[in-house]
N, C-alpha and C positions, 0 to 999 in steps of 0.2 A: 339658827343653826342647821335645823334641818333641811332649809332649803339652799343657804350653804354647799351643806353636806352632799344634798342631789346635785348641785349643779356642778360643784368639783369634781362629780358620779361622772357625767354625762362630758364634760369637755373627757378626763381624759379616756373615757370608752370612742371620743371622737378624735381623738389623737390617737388611739390606738387603731383606730380605724383606716384617717389618714395613714401616716403607719404600713399598715395593711396592705392599701390602695397601692402605694411605693414601691412595695417591697412586691406586688404582684406586678405592676406597673417595668417597675428595671427587671423582673426578671424573663417577664414575655415580647420587652426588647431587646436583650440581647440572648434572644435565644430566633428573632426573627433574621439581626443582624448577622448569626452567627449560619442559617440558611440559606441567609444571601448572599454572603460567601462562597458558602459551597457551590449556589448554582450559579453563578460567575465565574465559581474554575472554573464548573464545569461544562460553560459554555464557550470561553475562554479555548477549553481542551479542544474539544467537539472543532471548533474554526481551523485548529492547528493541525491534525489532524487531518481535514478535509484536504486541505490547503497542501497537506504533504504530501497525500496520498495520492494525489492529480494522475502520476505518472504508470506510479501501479495502480487505478482504478482503468487507466487507458492502455494498458499492456494484456491485462486481463480479461475482456470484453472486445479486442482486440480491434476499439475504436481512431477516431480523428483526436486530433488536440480542438476542434471547433470543437466536438462533439462532446469528447469531457468541458469546454467553456461552458455549450449548455447546461451540465448538472452546477456548476459549478455556485451557476449567478438562478438554480434554480431555489434556490437557499431567498433567495431574494426575492420572487416571487412569492412564495409561498407569506416572507414579511408584508406585501403589500396587497396580502390576500385580507386579511382581519386589522393593519396599522392603523383603518379608519376608528373602526368597532370598541380599541385598546383606546384610542386614542381619547375619544365621545368617552363611553359607558367609565369605563375603568377602575376614573375617582370614586366612580358613586356606588359600584356593586361592593362587594369583599373583595378587596385587593391581596393578602396575602393569599387566600385563594385561590382566585385568577393567576397570582405567580406560583402556584404549585401544581397547578394545571397546567400549564406552558411547562413548568420544570420537566411532568409524566410526558406530554409531547413529544420534548426536543430528548426523550431517555427513548422513549417509543420508536423516531423518524430515528436514530443513530443505529440503530437494534434493524429495523428493516432496512437499513443500509447495506448491511455484513450479510444481512439472510442469503441476500443471491449465489453467496459461494458458497453454504446449505447445501444447494440447487442444484449447480452441473457439476462436470464428471472432473473430473483429471487436466486439472493445465494442463495442457500437450504446446512448450515451448519448440516444434520443432514437429514439422509433417512426416519424418520418422520419430515419433515419440511415439512408443507402445500404447494401451488402452489404458494397460498397466504402467507404470515407468518403472517398475520393481523388476519388468523382465530386465532379462540383460540385451541389453541394443544391438549392441553394436553392427550383427548382421545385416542391420533394415538399412544400414544409410546405405545413400545413390555413390556412389563411386563410375566413373568410365566407365560404359561399359560398348566399346567400339565393333561400328555396321551391327546392333543387336534395334530393334525396336526400343521406341520411347513407353509405347505401355509396358512394356518387361519391366522394365523401368522405376512404376508405377505400381507397379501390384500389387506392392505389400501397402506401399501409400492407401493404391484405396479399399485396401481389406481395412488396414488401422482406421480409416474415417470412418466406418461404419457404424452407426449407432449410436450419435454426438449432434440429434440435431440440436440438445442441447450446450451445447460448446461452446466458446468463444462469441462466435459467431450468428451467437440467437443476439433476441433484443432483454436480456434478462439484466442491463445497464438499465431500462424505463427506471427500474427500482431503487437504485440508486437516484438518479434522478427525483426520484415522491421521495425515501427519506431524506432528501436534503431540502425537498421543498416542505413536511412536517417537522421538519427543524425546522427550520424556518418558523415555520405559527408556532410552533411552541416557545421559542428564542421571541417575539416580539414582547407579550410583557414586560418580562424581568427588568429590562432597566431604567423603563418609565415608573411604574407602578413602586419596583422596590426601591428607585432615590427619592420620589415623593411621598412616598410611608415615610421613612430616616428624615424627612423636613419635615412633615408634618409635625410627627409624636418623641425626636430628641429634644435633648433640654436642648434650654433657648442658648442658640450659639456656640453649640454642637452637634451640629450636622457636618458643616467642614471635615473636623477633627473625621469622624466617620464614612464620609466621603472616603476620606483620601488615603487612612486605612486602610478601606471597602482594594478601592484601585491598584496598590500596593499588593495588596490578598491575592486581587483577581489575577498575577504574575506570576501564579505558581501551574498555573493553569500551562502558558507557553513553555515555562518549563519543563512539567510534566509531562507536555505533549510532546515534546521535541527529542524528550528521553525516551518517551514508549514509541516513538515512531520509529526510533535506530533501529531502539531494538528489535522490534517483529522487522522492520525492514530488511535484516539481515535473518529470518526464516523465513524456511520457503514457504507457499502459496501453501502447496498442498500438508504441512507437518501432520505427522498425527495419521495420516491416510499412505502413504507411500515411506520405501525405503528411503532417506535421506544418501546414501551412499552410491545409491547410481542418480542421481540428478550431478548430468555434468558439464550443469553451463554454472558460472559464480556471480554472486552478486554485483557485480563493476558487467558481466555478459547486457545488451538492450534488448535482451527479452525475461531478463530477471524480476521474477514476481515476485516478495514478501506476503506475509500475511499481515495484508492489508487490515484485514474483515476482525484482528483481532482487537484491531485501535479502537474499533464502531464499536466492538462487546464491552471495553473499559470505560470508554465515553456513556455509551446511555445506560450502564445498569447507576452510574456516577447521579448521572445526569437523574433516573426515579428515584434513589435513597439522600438525593437534595429535596424530591420534593415533601417527602413526605412531612418534617415539622410545620412546613407548610399551610397544613388541613389541619393542627392545635390553635392557630393564634385567632386572636378576638379578630374585627374586620377593624375596632378600634381600641387602641388603649386609651384607659384613664388615666393623662397626664394627671401630676401632683394640684390641689389649689394654687402654688404660687407660681406652677409652673405654666398655669390655666390664662392665670393672672400677668403672668409677663407675654403670655401670647396672641392674648387678646386685646392688649393695649400696639400690639405693634399693626398700624399701616396699612401692613401690606398685610398683613392675617385681614379685617379690619375689610379690605375691598375685596379677596375671598367668601370669606364668610356672605357677603353683600350682591355679591356675581353670585353665588349658589344657587343664594334666597331668590333670585332675580327667576336664573335656571328651573327651578321650580315652581317658583309665580303659577299656580291658577290661570288658565288661559292666555297663556302664552303666546307673543301674536307669532308664530313661526314664522310667515311670509318676510316679515318684518326684520329677524335673527339668520336668514337667512340674502336678503337686501345688505345687512349690517357688513354680512362674512366678505361678498362679492363688491361690495367696496373697501373694505382693507384689506382684501387679494390685492385690487386694483392700486390703494394705495403704496405697495412694497412694490409691485411688479411696472409702478411708473419714480420707483426712487431710481436715481442711480448709479449709486453708491452701493443699495442688494444686488442690482443687476448684472451687474456690471465683477462685482466680489464673487455669486452665483456664478456663471457664466470659467472665470478663474478657479474656484475649486473644483470643481465640474471637468475640470480639465485636467488638474493635479493630482485628482480621485480615482479617473477615468487609468494615468500614465501608470499609477502605484493600483491600482488592483491588478492587475495586468500586471501587472510587475509581480506581487505576490504572489499572484496563480502561476507565472512557469522560471520563477529564478530556481524551484530546485532542481524543472522538469533542465535548464540552460546549464545550468553549472553537471547537471551528468555527462548531458551532451558535450556539447562542448569541453573540459577537461576531463568529461573520464574518470567521473568519481561514483561511489555507490548511492545508492538512496540514503542509507542508512547512517555515510558520512557526510553526506551533505545537509541533514538532518538535525547531524550533531552538530556540524558544522553553522548553521542559520541561528539554530540556542546557546551557541554562546557568543557571538557576535552580536546578535541582533538584540538581544533582552537589553544587558548591563549598557548601551548604545544609546537606544533609546530614551531608557531609564537617565540619564546623564542629559541625553542633548535636554530633554523637556523641560527638568530641574535644570540644566543650565539658564534655558529659554525664559522662565515662568521669574526666576530670580533677575536677571536684568531686567526684563520689562518694571519688573516692583523695584526695585534698584533707583534708576532710571525715573523711574515715574514717566513714563513715555505719554507723548498727549496720541489722539486715533492718528492723529497723521504720524507719528514718531513708531506707531502700532502696523502700520503699513511699510512702512519704512523698513523696521529695520523682517519684517514678514518678507519684505524682497533680496532686502542682502541674502536670508536667510534660504533661499530658494534659488538665490542667483549662485550663491559659493558650494549647495547644491548640486548646481545643472555643470556647471566648470566641473566639479570633478566628475561624474558624469559621463560628459563626453573621452573621458576618458577611458570608457568602456569597450571606445573603438579602436584603439588602440591594442588590448589585450585579445583579439578574436584568433584564436589560432587557425590555425592553415592546414586544410580541407586534409581528413588521411586518405593515405595511396590504399587505395583498392581499387584490384586489380575489377575490369568494366562497368565501374562508375567515377571511380574518374580519369583512370589506368585501360588501355585495350587490355584486352583479357591474361598478356604475355607478359603482363606488369612493365611494356619499355616504353610506350606513348602517349603523353598526356589525350585526351578526346576531351571537343569541345562543349557533350552534353554527356550522362548518362544518359541516359531517351534512349532501347533499343542498339546498345553498342554494338557490334557484330563480334561476333566466335571468333576465335584466332584458330591457328593453324593447331594448336596442342589440344584444340577439347571440338573443332568446328565435328566432329565424326563418335563426340561419348552423349549424346542425343540425350543431353543433362536436363531435364527440369529448369528451369532458367525464375520460376518464382519463389523457387527455394532457398532459406537464408541458413546459412550450418556455416558462419566463416572461420577463415583456418589463418591463422599466422605463418609467414615462409620467414629465415634465414634471412630472407633477402628486406626484408620488414614490412614485405605491401600484407594486403588482407586480403584474402580470396571468400567469393561468393560464399562458397563450396567447395568439397571435394570434387564431385564432378566435374562441375565449372575449372577448376584445379586443375586438372585432369590426372586427378590420383588414380592410382589402381586397385590398391587394396591398403588394408587398412590393417591391427593387429591392436590388441589390449583391448579393456574394458572400461567403462566407467570417465571418471574424466581424463583418466593414462589415456585415453584411444588417440595413437599412431597412424596415420596416412604418409605411403610407401609411392614410389614410383609416379611422383605430380610434376608429367608433363610442361605444366605453364609455369614452373620454376624458373629463375635464372639467379643464381649467386656471384658475385663479379663478373656481370655478364659470358657467362656459359650454362648452359644450358645439362644439367641433372638427369639423370630417370631415374637416379635411384636418393632422388630427392624427398625427406622425408618433411610432413609438417604437423602441427598439433592445434587443438582445437581452442577456439579464441579468436577477435581480433588482437590486431598485436594494437600493445598501447601505442599513447601519446607521445611525442617526444620531447627530450629533455626543456626545449625554450616553449613546451604548450604549460610542462608541471610552470614554469621557474613564471610564466605572467599568471598564473591562476596566484602564488603565492604574494602577488602585486593588487590581483583583483579582489583578493579578501581585505587588502588593507584599504585599496579605493572604498569599498563598502562600508567599512567602518566609517570614513573619513563624507562618504556619502549619505548615510543613517542617522548622525549628529549633525548635520548640517540641518537635514530635514525636520527630527527632528524642538530644534530650536524654535521653528515659526509654526513648529503645530497648532502651538493652542494660542497665538495672534490672532490666525485665520478663523477661528471660531468666533473671538470677540471680533474681528467685524461685518462677522455677518450677522450679528444681535444689538453693535452699538453705532448700527450706520442706519435704525429704523425707530421706530417709536417709541419708548416705553411698553405703552399698551397693546403694541404691531409682534415683537419681542417673539415671543412663543411660537404665534404664525407665518414668523419670518422663519422659525428654528424648523417650525416644522415642515412647511414649502423646502426647505433646501435641504431635509432629509430626506422628501420624497425624490426632490429630483436627482439628488448624486443614485439614488438605488433604480431609481427606474432607467435616469441615463448611465448610466456609470455603471452600475450594479453588477446589472444584467445585461449589455451590450459587448461588454470591454474584453471578461471573459474569452466570450465567441468573438468579437474580432479580432482581437490577440492570435488565437489560437487559429484562425482560418491563413493569418498569413504568417505562421510558422511554419504549418502546412506544406504550402510553398515551398518548403525549403529540404523537403527528404527528398532522399532519393533511394530509398531502397521501400513500399510500403513488405507489409505481409498480406497472405493471401485467407480467406478464413475457408474454411470448407466448405462453403458457399462459392467461394471464387469469385467471391467480391473483397474487397478491399479492408484492408484490418486496420490494424496498430501503424508507427513510422518504428524503419531498423537502423536506420542511420540517417542526419543525418547533413546534407553541405554547411559543416562548422560555415565560411563564413557568412554567405548567407542570413543561414538563420541569424548570431549575429549581430551581420546587420541592418537584418527585418525587425527583429527585436530591439535594437533600440532608437532605431531609426526610430521606428512606430513612437518607442517613447518618448524621446524628440521632438518631435512632432506634437505631440500633448504636449513639455514642459516649456516648448519656448514659446508660444500666444499666449499662456496663462504669464509670462515673468514680460508679456509684450501688456498683458493686460495690470495688472503691479503696477504700471506707468503715469497709462491712461488714469486708474483707480488716484492712485496716489497725485494727481495734473486736477482731478474734480474735488479732492478732498480738501486742499489748500486753496481751491476758487471757496470752497461752499466756508468751510472753519477759519477762512482769512479772518486775522484779527480775536480772535477766540482760544479758551485754553480750554479749553477736555480734556482731562485728566482717565485714562483707563481707568482708574477706580471710581468712577464716580456711577453712584443707585448699583453696586458692585456684588451688592445681596440680591437686589429686582435681579437683576441678571441673572444670577447665577441656576436661582427661583427658579426664571422661564425656561434657560436652559438644559435643568434636570426634567427638564416636564417632556424633550426630546428623547422619540423611542429609537432609541440605537438597536441594533443587530451586535453579533459579538463578529461574524463574521466583516463585516460592511466598517466598522465600528474598527475594530482592529487594521483593519484596514486604512482608512482615512484618519485615525491618529497616527498611527507606529508610521505613516507615509512610506512607506518600504517603497 
């Protein structure tokens, strides 16, 4: 009887201990899932803020689009620095702590990106802007000074420019590059280690559910990011330091710079906060006995355990492992289906990365929208469109149970549809603005063949103007003039934003010159036809985003389903490495370099060097931007045809379903180390 009681007591203690372990396991897993969700939100938030702030950074630091492209590509550079370390050692070390370190590093990178703002002087959007913008600057405007020496017209400007060694013309943008690179380093371990941790310790059959919730919650990041950028873009860059009533430019001015640095501070703080819980989580979670038995029974788990035992076995033959690696690499690189898929996805990814990097700038320059309006616009149309497109694409594949050839055909059709909608963008390019001295002669009467070295006209040849100045004015004739001096204006009145210029000799209304013509600050708005094209452009983008999202899932499936099962992890890893190296880094740079060729008027910094672009040739900009994306998309479609043809020959007579080896494929794919920026670019396919 006593033995029976002791046995019952031990059984009760064992059950109580098991319940306690189950409770601790559930609490630990829930904490990890919550912390990982916050980290995914923060990295998506940082990615959107960086992409949306490209134009603001370009103007603030007086740099070209190609330099901004280099800054944007530095994220991938940082990612590549540690991707091998994370891929090899990540699963062997303390994964939660590595993720925590990554989140903290990502936060420090975002904060470092914002720091240059605090070490630079006030932003000077014009040469006539005084060191302290709160001063009344009306008297500093350079108007037409007939028969006076040019040096007199520049005296005030030279005084203003003294002591500004740390102004926009310096190399402070390097800190932005380093901060973005540090952010790329920090984001590397989050996705692969986080997903593998969930896959290892989630209840059997629940990992896909948790991953679905994780990626759904991640959408909070882009939504908050677009809202924050929209809000901060309305605020002047030096808010809190200057009297905002003295700022005479508006958010739609090509020189306007919003409070770009605030977004990075917010993203950095959220990243650092998200890192804290990971340092209190265990390396491994003790699963309940039933879960352990179930997981042990899985052949995939047995295979992974045998592989781990083999890797940790004493006296491992390193040379044999290296030889095996190169043999595996040779196998996938001699697989024609994999190589074709690799090249076509590289072309697609390059076009999508270039578009998402410069689409905000394009809308601002082409249609005269402010950065705030552009951010909120893309926030509203992209997220729901992509979500519905990806859901629809996944549902179609599951509903009709496509074979591998069927998946390739479906992907081709969706991207062909996207390409056809993309071609409509060429018809939505606006005409150039009428700008005296760039598209017209200075008197506004005749068009010019080139914007380079347009000769002065009779109305301003005696004004001794500084032709590098950009202080645009809008005349009653609808023509924009580069500066008050080049418009032949003799005087000005008013202050702050209500400055008016009078006796502008270059302005003609209805073919008659009037010396009493008055002009107001700011470029003339786009015409009504361009405004109508903008509304059509929005609708076209919705169709492009949706059709691209339809084929996004099938693209990834083609990568790992056309190789041997044991090579799937290597295939996905090499694919990711190729996209980052040949797509994520160079694409923003060569897109930016070609966009720079469409610039008609560059700013000149305090060192006399070329700064950022003030106004673009709209037609050339649009044709260059969409022409480059078309040249990348079209060869990808040709490769789709080649891929389908080769797949038909290989799988002729075979009925290989997409669901085949599904669990293993997902597990292998989940180990791919994705970064936020490149991940968003490739998955959303903007």
